[in-house]
Every structure is written in C-alpha cells, then in structure tokens.
C-alpha positions, 0 to 999 in steps of 0.5 A: 178460387178455382174449380177443377179444370179452371186452371187449364181453361177446360170447356166442359163442366167438371165431371167426377166420373172423368179426368180433367181435359189435360189433352187441351194442353196439346191442342194445336196453336192458337188453342194450345197457347190459350190453355197453356197460357192460362195454366202458366198464369195460375202457376205465376199467380201462386208463385207471386202469392207466396213471394209477396207478403202484401198478398197474404200477411194481413188477409183478415185485417183492415190494414192489409187493404185499401181502395185507390179507385172503386167508383169509375163505373164509366171506364170499369177500372178498379184499383186497390192496394194490398199491404204487408206488415212492413207497409210494402204494398202491391197495387192492383189495377183491373180493366174490365173492358175490352178497351185498352186504357193508354196513358191511364193515371192511378194514385200510388202510395209511395214515390219511386219506380214502379214495375209490373209484377203480373200482367194477365194480358202478357203474351206468355199467357196468351194475351195481347201484350199491352204492358209497361216498363218501369214507371216513375211516380210523380208527386201530387195528390191523385185518388187520395194518394200522394203520388201517381204513375201513368201506365197502359192498362191492357184490355180485360186484364189485371196488373199487379205493381210493386215499387222497387225503391 
C-alpha cells in the first residue's frame, strides 16, 4: 500500500490542497536517481504483480502462502513463498538490516536454476547493486524445504526469486 506521493519518495506529507512533488524527479543527481529509482521500482513491482500469478491468484487462500524462515531475529531476515494455482512459486527474501548477507543459504521448494525477479537494491532503483546471477539449487533439507540455494542478500532490501526450470 502506498499513500499519495510515496511512489516518488516525496519528503513532505501529502496535502489535499497541493499537487504531488513531481519536481523531485527533476532534481540533480544523486537525489534525482533516488526519486526516479523509487518510481521505477514501484512501476516494476506493479508489472511483476500482474505477470506472476503466484503474487495474486491465491491471495485469500492459505495455499497461496508458506513461510520458509520467520524466526531469524538475530539477523533480521525473513523468507516466504507465494504460490500460484499451478504450484509455481515466487520466493521472497527480506533483509531488514544495513548489513549485506553474503553467501546466505535459504530453502527453496523446487530443484532447478533460480534467478532474481526483483531486487529492490538494484542500481537502477538507486541501490548498492548487491545481487545474484543464476543460482542452482542443491538437494538436502534446509528450512523445511527439499532444496536450497546460496545467494547474496543486499542490505535493507527485498529479493523475489523464481525458478526457471
């Protein structure tokens, strides 16, 4: 959920008597990159939401969601999966700290090659660019899943993953 102006990182509270601060998109760098990057991230999230059935088909059904890891308070990392009717998942991993988590293992539901669908820390959004290429899963129980992958979790970011196989 976004309130008026949040899609471009407006500094002031929304005012019904004034327009949104569209001028922020024209500010000189690096501020422009921040505001335009946030606007681009919101756009890309909307596109992914429409394109990936796992993110909307079973919104009101328990079959559409499953925790992978929700109890790592020490590192402030959460992982869960959203599923479509056909079972195809999107795995979401959130790092709520300013510390990159390099070589982080998470459980995934299927064997195959996993890739980033969205990385909120991508440089195109104004982030640091910590990211991942293709990640092959390895067999073995991890976090209640039959497979796992090792990835680099960017700081203060959310990564969405899909399996291409």
